[in-house]
N, C-alpha and C positions, 0 to 999 in steps of 0.2 A: 533554655534557648528554644525558640520556636522552630520546629523542623517540618517543613511543608510536606515531605513525603510521608512521615509518620502520621501527620494530621489527616492527609488524604486517605490513607489506609484505614485510620480509625473511623472516618466518616463512612467508608464502605462497610466496615463491620457493623456500625450502628444501623445503617440502612438495611443490612442483611437481617439483623435481629428483628427489625420492625417488619420487614417483608414476610418473615415466617409467621407473623401473627395476624396478617391481613389477607383477605381473599386475593387470589390471583386476578390480574387484569391485563388488558392489552395483549401483546404478543406472547407473554408467558402463558396466559390462559389459553390462547389459540394453540400453542405448542402442546400444552398439557391435554387439551381436549382431543387433539388430532393424533398425538403420539409421534409427531414429526416436526422437523424444522427445515426451512428452505434457505440454503446458503447461496449467495451470489458469488460467482467466480469469473475470473478472466482466463482466456484460453492461450494467451501468448505473452504474459507478463513475467518472464523469467527473472529472478527465481521466486517471485511472490506467489503467483498463481498461473499455472499453465498445464496444458495437456501434454504429458510426456511419453505415453505409451499407448498401445492398442486398446487398453481398457476403457479409454475415454474419460477416466476420472481425473479431476484436477489434482495437482500436487504443488508443493512449494512452501515457502516460509509462512506466508499468510494463511495458507490452507492448514498447515500444522497448528498454528495458533487458533484458528477457528475450531480445529479438532479438540484442543484443550478446553475451549469454551463449551463445546458440546458435552464433553465429559462432566464438566462442572454442572451443566443444566440437568444431565441425567441424574446426578446425585441430589441436586436441589429439588427437582420435581419428582424424584423417586420413579423415574422411567428408565430402567437399565437398557431397554431395547429401543430407545429413542431413534426413530428413523431419520436419516439425513437425505434430503433431496438437494440437488444442485441445479441452479438456474444461471445460464450464461448471461453476463452483462458486458456492456462496452462503456467507454468513456461517456458516450451520449445517453445511454439508457440506465445507467446504474442508479441515479437518484430517483427518476420516475418510478422504476420498478420497486424500490424500497418504499417510496411514498404511497404507491397504490396497493401495497400488501403482497405483491407477487413474490418478493424476496424479504425474508425476515431479518437477515443479517448479511452484510457485505464486508468481507475482509479481503482487501486486495491492494490496490495502489491508489486509493483515494486520499488526497491531501486535505488536511483540515484548513478551511478558510472561513472568514467571518461570513461571507456570502452563503456558503454551503451550510454553515451552522444555523442559519435562519430557516433552512429547509429540512434538515435532518439532525439527529443527535449523533455525537461521536464518542467513542470509547477512549480510554487511554491510548496514546500513540504507541506504535511498536517499531518505528524506525524514523530517523531524521534524515531528510534528503536535501540535496542542493542542486540547482539547475546548472548544468555544464554542457560542454560540447563533446561529441564523439567524432573523430575525424581520422583520416589516414595519417600515419606517422610522418610522412614526408610532405603533407599538404601545405605546411607553412602557416597554418591557422593556429593561433594561440588564444584567441578570445573572440567575442562577438564583433569587435571593431575590425576584425580581419575578414569579415564576410561581405564587404562592399562589392556589389555586382555579382555575388555568388548565390547559388541556390542553397537554402538551408531547410531541412525538414523537421517537423515536429508532429506529435500525434494529435489528431482532431479531438476537440472536446476537453482538452487538458488545460490546467492553469499555465503550463509551460508554453503551449501554443499562444495563449492570450498574452503572456508576458513578452514572448518573442515578437509578436506583431506590434505590440505597443512600443517596445524598445526600438524596433526598426523605424517606426514613424517618428517617435520623439527625438531620436538621435540622427535622423536623416541618413540612416545607414546605407540605404540603397541595395539591401539584400532582397532576394526573391523567396518568400516563405511558402513552402509546400506543406499541405496538411495530409498526413497519412491516416488510414483507417485504424491502424493499431501499431504497436511498437515494432512488431515483426516486419510489417510492410515498410516502415520508416527505415529500418536497417537495410532492407533489400534495396531501397532507393539509394542509400549511401554506398553500398557495395557495388552497385551497378554504375555509379558515377552520375546518377541523376541529381544528386545533392552532394555538396562538398562537406557538409557537416550535419549532424543530428543533435538537436537541442532537446534535452529531457533531464529528468532527475538522475543524479549520478549512479545510484544503485541499479536503476533500470538500464542505464548505458553499459555498465559492467556486465549485466546479464546478456545484452545483445552482443557485446564485444566477444564474450565467451563462445558464441555460436560461430564465429568466423573460422575459416580454415586455419589461419594462424592469428590468434588473438593479439599477438604482440606486434602485428602490423598496424594496429589501431590504438589510438591514445585518447584518454579523456582529459580535456584541457579547459582552460579558462577560469577566471575568477568566479567563485560561486555567486550566482545571481539570485534567483528566487529560492527561498528556503521554506520547507514545510515538514510537518510530520504526517505519516500515514496512520490512519485509525480505522477501526471497524465502524460501520455506518448502520444506523437503524432509524425507525420512524421517529419523528419529532414528538417529544413529550411522553415517550414510552419509558417511564422512570424505572419500573421494575426490571425490565430487560437491561437497561443501561447499568443499573447497579450490579446485576448478576454477571454481565460481561466484564465489568471492571473488577469484580471479585476474582474472576477466573484469571485475568491478566495479571492482577496484583500477586496472586499465588505463584504464577509462573515466574514473575520477576523476583519475588522475595526468596523463592526456593533456589534460585540460580539456574533453573531449568532452561531459561531463555538462552543461556550461553551455548548449551549444546544444540538447541534448535537453530540458533544463528550460525554456528560453525558448520552445521550440516549443509546449509544452503548457500553460504557465502564464502566459505574457506575450504571446502572439500569438493571432490568431483560429484556432480549431481546427475541423475538419470535424465534422459535415456542414453546420452552419449558421453558421460563422464566429464562434462564441462566444469571448469573451476573458475569462479568469478575473481578469485584473488582479491577479495574486498573485506579486510578486517573490520571489526566493529569500531566505529568512530567514537571520539570522546563525547560528541553530542548525543549519540545513542546511549552511551553509558550513563550520561547525566539524566536522560529521559527515563531510563530503567530505575535509577536511584530515586528520582522524583517524578513519578507518573503524572502525566498531564494530558488534557484533551484540548488545550487552548491553542489557537493559531500562533505560529511563530511570528514574533514582532520584528 
Protein backbone atom coordinates (compact mmCIF):
# COMPACT_ATOMS: atom_id res chain seq x y z
CA UNK A 1 0.00 0.00 0.00
CA UNK A 2 1.29 3.47 -0.90
CA UNK A 3 2.01 5.54 2.21
CA UNK A 4 2.40 9.29 1.47
CA UNK A 5 4.29 10.05 4.68
CA UNK A 6 6.89 7.35 4.14
CA UNK A 7 7.23 8.35 0.50
CA UNK A 8 7.74 12.00 1.44
CA UNK A 9 10.40 11.10 4.00
CA UNK A 10 12.16 8.81 1.53
CA UNK A 11 12.33 11.70 -0.93
CA UNK A 12 13.93 13.87 1.74
CA UNK A 13 16.53 11.18 2.42
CA UNK A 14 17.24 10.79 -1.29
CA UNK A 15 17.64 14.54 -1.74
CA UNK A 16 19.90 14.66 1.32
CA UNK A 17 22.21 12.00 -0.09
CA UNK A 18 22.39 13.92 -3.35
CA UNK A 19 23.03 17.24 -1.61
CA UNK A 20 26.06 15.76 0.18
CA UNK A 21 27.69 15.07 -3.20
CA UNK A 22 27.10 18.45 -4.87
CA UNK A 23 28.52 21.89 -4.09
CA UNK A 24 26.56 24.12 -1.76
CA UNK A 25 24.47 26.81 -3.37
CA UNK A 26 21.98 29.50 -2.47
CA UNK A 27 21.33 30.17 1.20
CA UNK A 28 23.23 27.11 2.46
CA UNK A 29 26.38 28.43 0.77
CA UNK A 30 25.72 31.89 2.21
CA UNK A 31 25.33 30.37 5.69
CA UNK A 32 28.46 28.23 5.32
CA UNK A 33 30.55 31.14 4.04
CA UNK A 34 29.40 33.58 6.74
CA UNK A 35 29.07 31.13 9.63
CA UNK A 36 25.72 32.67 10.49
CA UNK A 37 22.00 32.41 9.73
CA UNK A 38 19.37 35.14 10.02
CA UNK A 39 16.00 34.04 11.36
CA UNK A 40 12.87 36.15 11.06
CA UNK A 41 10.77 36.42 14.20
CA UNK A 42 7.53 37.99 15.43
CA UNK A 43 7.53 39.92 18.69
CA UNK A 44 3.94 39.38 19.85
CA UNK A 45 2.63 36.14 18.31
CA UNK A 46 2.11 34.11 21.49
CA UNK A 47 2.95 31.21 21.72
CA UNK A 48 4.68 30.92 18.32
CA UNK A 49 7.20 33.74 18.44
CA UNK A 50 7.30 36.56 20.96
CA UNK A 51 9.55 38.57 23.25
CA UNK A 52 8.94 37.27 26.74
CA UNK A 53 11.63 38.78 28.97
CA UNK A 54 14.24 41.51 29.26
CA UNK A 55 16.77 39.57 27.18
CA UNK A 56 15.00 40.75 24.04
CA UNK A 57 15.37 37.32 22.46
CA UNK A 58 12.35 35.64 20.86
CA UNK A 59 10.85 32.50 22.30
CA UNK A 60 7.96 30.21 21.43
CA UNK A 61 6.84 27.11 19.59
CA UNK A 62 8.04 28.25 16.16
CA UNK A 63 11.27 29.59 17.66
CA UNK A 64 11.98 26.18 19.21
CA UNK A 65 11.37 24.48 15.86
CA UNK A 66 13.69 26.98 14.16
CA UNK A 67 16.24 26.04 16.82
CA UNK A 68 15.94 22.37 15.83
CA UNK A 69 16.54 23.39 12.22
CA UNK A 70 19.65 25.34 13.24
CA UNK A 71 21.01 22.27 15.07
CA UNK A 72 20.46 20.20 11.94
CA UNK A 73 22.29 22.77 9.81
CA UNK A 74 25.18 22.85 12.30
CA UNK A 75 25.65 19.12 11.78
CA UNK A 76 25.00 19.18 8.03
CA UNK A 77 27.44 22.03 7.38
CA UNK A 78 29.90 21.01 10.12
CA UNK A 79 29.64 24.44 11.77
CA UNK A 80 29.10 23.71 15.50
CA UNK A 81 29.36 27.41 16.36
CA UNK A 82 26.84 28.58 13.75
CA UNK A 83 25.80 32.07 14.79
CA UNK A 84 22.10 32.89 14.90
CA UNK A 85 20.95 36.42 14.15
CA UNK A 86 17.33 37.53 14.61
CA UNK A 87 15.47 40.01 12.44
CA UNK A 88 12.02 41.32 13.39
CA UNK A 89 9.29 40.84 10.78
CA UNK A 90 5.63 41.82 10.62
CA UNK A 91 2.70 40.53 8.60
CA UNK A 92 3.48 43.16 5.98
CA UNK A 93 7.31 42.81 5.84
CA UNK A 94 7.90 39.06 6.28
CA UNK A 95 7.72 38.07 2.59
CA UNK A 96 9.74 41.02 1.20
CA UNK A 97 12.48 40.50 3.82
CA UNK A 98 12.78 36.83 2.86
CA UNK A 99 12.74 37.64 -0.85
CA UNK A 100 15.45 40.31 -0.65
CA UNK A 101 17.79 38.14 1.45
CA UNK A 102 17.56 40.07 4.72
CA UNK A 103 16.02 37.00 6.38
CA UNK A 104 17.19 33.47 5.53
CA UNK A 105 14.36 31.59 7.23
CA UNK A 106 11.10 32.72 8.81
CA UNK A 107 9.31 30.36 11.18
CA UNK A 108 6.38 32.11 12.78
CA UNK A 109 2.73 32.45 11.91
CA UNK A 110 2.83 32.46 8.13
CA UNK A 111 0.04 30.41 6.58
CA UNK A 112 0.65 28.52 3.35
CA UNK A 113 -1.46 29.81 0.47
CA UNK A 114 -1.21 29.31 -3.28
CA UNK A 115 -0.57 33.03 -3.74
CA UNK A 116 2.31 33.08 -1.25
CA UNK A 117 3.74 29.85 -2.67
CA UNK A 118 4.31 31.72 -5.93
CA UNK A 119 6.54 34.17 -4.04
CA UNK A 120 8.41 31.97 -1.55
CA UNK A 121 9.00 28.30 -0.70
CA UNK A 122 7.41 26.62 2.31
CA UNK A 123 8.63 23.82 4.54
CA UNK A 124 6.50 21.06 6.00
CA UNK A 125 3.71 22.58 8.08
CA UNK A 126 4.04 22.62 11.87
CA UNK A 127 0.47 23.49 12.90
CA UNK A 128 -3.05 23.44 11.46
CA UNK A 129 -5.15 26.50 12.25
CA UNK A 130 -8.77 27.57 11.73
CA UNK A 131 -10.19 31.09 11.59
CA UNK A 132 -12.55 31.81 14.50
CA UNK A 133 -13.67 34.64 16.77
CA UNK A 134 -12.49 35.66 20.23
CA UNK A 135 -15.14 37.53 22.17
CA UNK A 136 -16.44 38.25 25.66
CA UNK A 137 -18.22 35.27 27.17
CA UNK A 138 -21.44 37.24 27.61
CA UNK A 139 -21.31 39.10 24.25
CA UNK A 140 -23.94 36.89 22.63
CA UNK A 141 -21.71 36.46 19.59
CA UNK A 142 -21.57 32.88 18.32
CA UNK A 143 -20.27 33.40 14.79
CA UNK A 144 -19.63 35.86 11.98
CA UNK A 145 -23.32 36.35 11.27
CA UNK A 146 -23.76 37.89 14.74
CA UNK A 147 -21.44 40.79 13.88
CA UNK A 148 -23.98 42.94 11.99
CA UNK A 149 -23.46 46.57 12.97
CA UNK A 150 -20.55 45.67 15.26
CA UNK A 151 -16.82 46.43 15.15
CA UNK A 152 -14.64 43.39 14.54
CA UNK A 153 -10.85 43.54 14.52
CA UNK A 154 -8.27 41.48 12.65
CA UNK A 155 -4.53 41.85 12.11
CA UNK A 156 -3.36 43.85 9.09
CA UNK A 157 -1.64 41.95 6.31
CA UNK A 158 -3.03 38.54 7.25
CA UNK A 159 -5.17 36.15 5.24
CA UNK A 160 -7.69 36.41 8.08
CA UNK A 161 -8.10 40.14 7.52
CA UNK A 162 -8.62 39.54 3.80
CA UNK A 163 -11.11 36.73 4.43
CA UNK A 164 -13.07 38.81 6.95
CA UNK A 165 -13.36 41.81 4.62
CA UNK A 166 -14.48 39.59 1.73
CA UNK A 167 -17.02 37.78 3.92
CA UNK A 168 -18.38 41.10 5.16
CA UNK A 169 -18.97 42.29 1.59
CA UNK A 170 -20.16 39.03 0.04
CA UNK A 171 -22.68 38.32 2.82
CA UNK A 172 -23.74 41.95 3.24
CA UNK A 173 -22.90 41.52 6.90
CA UNK A 174 -22.77 45.18 7.82
CA UNK A 175 -19.87 44.77 10.24
CA UNK A 176 -17.14 47.38 10.65
CA UNK A 177 -13.73 45.77 10.10
CA UNK A 178 -10.79 47.31 11.99
CA UNK A 179 -7.19 46.44 11.10
CA UNK A 180 -4.67 46.25 13.96
CA UNK A 181 -0.90 46.40 13.47
CA UNK A 182 -0.37 43.11 15.31
CA UNK A 183 -2.20 40.50 17.38
CA UNK A 184 -1.41 42.23 20.66
CA UNK A 185 -2.98 45.50 19.52
CA UNK A 186 -6.02 43.61 18.22
CA UNK A 187 -6.62 42.02 21.61
CA UNK A 188 -6.17 45.38 23.34
CA UNK A 189 -8.92 46.78 21.10
CA UNK A 190 -11.13 43.85 22.06
CA UNK A 191 -10.47 44.25 25.79
CA UNK A 192 -11.07 48.02 25.68
CA UNK A 193 -14.41 47.58 23.94
CA UNK A 194 -13.34 49.18 20.65
CA UNK A 195 -14.19 45.86 18.99
CA UNK A 196 -16.80 43.26 19.88
CA UNK A 197 -14.77 40.37 18.47
CA UNK A 198 -11.31 39.50 17.15
CA UNK A 199 -11.12 37.29 14.05
CA UNK A 200 -7.88 35.32 13.71
CA UNK A 201 -6.48 31.78 13.67
CA UNK A 202 -7.63 29.74 16.65
CA UNK A 203 -4.15 29.02 18.04
CA UNK A 204 -3.31 32.73 18.09
CA UNK A 205 -6.64 33.58 19.70
CA UNK A 206 -5.90 31.16 22.53
CA UNK A 207 -2.53 32.88 22.92
CA UNK A 208 -4.16 36.29 23.30
CA UNK A 209 -6.91 34.91 25.54
CA UNK A 210 -4.26 33.59 27.93
CA UNK A 211 -2.98 37.16 28.44
CA UNK A 212 -6.30 38.37 29.91
CA UNK A 213 -6.66 39.01 33.64
CA UNK A 214 -9.19 36.17 33.67
CA UNK A 215 -8.87 34.10 30.47
CA UNK A 216 -12.13 32.33 31.20
CA UNK A 217 -14.02 35.61 30.68
CA UNK A 218 -13.25 35.17 26.98
CA UNK A 219 -14.32 32.45 24.55
CA UNK A 220 -13.28 31.29 21.09
CA UNK A 221 -16.43 30.75 19.05
CA UNK A 222 -17.81 30.26 15.58
CA UNK A 223 -17.70 27.62 12.91
CA UNK A 224 -14.18 27.31 11.49
CA UNK A 225 -13.90 29.53 8.43
CA UNK A 226 -10.49 29.90 6.79
CA UNK A 227 -8.14 26.93 7.33
CA UNK A 228 -4.35 26.94 6.92
CA UNK A 229 -1.12 25.34 7.95
CA UNK A 230 1.80 27.43 9.21
CA UNK A 231 5.20 26.64 7.73
CA UNK A 232 8.73 28.00 7.68
CA UNK A 233 9.32 30.32 4.75
CA UNK A 234 12.44 30.75 2.58
CA UNK A 235 13.43 32.18 -0.77
CA UNK A 236 11.80 30.74 -3.87
CA UNK A 237 13.77 28.01 -5.65
CA UNK A 238 16.28 27.51 -2.80
CA UNK A 239 16.05 23.71 -3.01
CA UNK A 240 19.05 22.82 -0.88
CA UNK A 241 17.77 24.85 2.07
CA UNK A 242 14.22 23.54 1.61
CA UNK A 243 15.43 19.93 1.72
CA UNK A 244 17.57 20.60 4.81
CA UNK A 245 14.70 22.31 6.67
CA UNK A 246 12.33 19.46 5.83
CA UNK A 247 14.93 16.93 6.98
CA UNK A 248 15.08 18.67 10.35
CA UNK A 249 11.31 18.86 10.78
CA UNK A 250 10.86 15.24 9.63
CA UNK A 251 13.36 14.14 12.30
CA UNK A 252 11.48 16.07 15.00
CA UNK A 253 8.18 14.52 13.89
CA UNK A 254 9.45 10.96 13.45
CA UNK A 255 11.25 10.94 16.81
CA UNK A 256 8.18 12.16 18.71
CA UNK A 257 10.09 15.21 19.95
CA UNK A 258 7.34 17.40 18.52
CA UNK A 259 4.96 16.27 21.24
CA UNK A 260 7.11 17.68 24.03
CA UNK A 261 7.71 20.92 22.17
CA UNK A 262 3.98 21.33 21.54
CA UNK A 263 3.00 20.57 25.13
CA UNK A 264 5.54 23.06 26.43
CA UNK A 265 3.95 25.95 24.55
CA UNK A 266 0.26 25.04 24.29
CA UNK A 267 -0.59 22.96 27.37
CA UNK A 268 1.73 24.20 30.13
CA UNK A 269 2.41 27.58 31.76
CA UNK A 270 4.73 29.62 29.55
CA UNK A 271 7.05 32.53 30.39
CA UNK A 272 7.15 35.20 31.47
CA UNK A 273 3.82 35.20 33.35
CA UNK A 274 2.95 31.51 33.48
CA UNK A 275 0.13 31.77 30.94
CA UNK A 276 -1.50 28.50 29.88
CA UNK A 277 -3.24 28.38 26.50
CA UNK A 278 -5.14 25.17 27.37
CA UNK A 279 -5.02 24.19 23.70
CA UNK A 280 -4.41 20.44 23.20
CA UNK A 281 -3.01 19.13 19.93
CA UNK A 282 -5.80 18.80 17.36
CA UNK A 283 -6.52 15.77 15.21
CA UNK A 284 -5.60 17.87 12.15
CA UNK A 285 -2.13 18.60 13.54
CA UNK A 286 -1.61 14.95 14.46
CA UNK A 287 -2.44 14.10 10.85
CA UNK A 288 0.00 16.72 9.58
CA UNK A 289 2.77 15.29 11.75
CA UNK A 290 2.03 11.76 10.53
CA UNK A 291 1.88 12.88 6.90
CA UNK A 292 4.11 15.98 6.53
CA UNK A 293 2.96 18.41 3.87
CA UNK A 294 3.69 21.90 2.63
CA UNK A 295 0.60 22.12 0.44
CA UNK A 296 -2.12 24.74 1.03
CA UNK A 297 -5.21 23.42 2.78
CA UNK A 298 -7.98 22.75 0.27
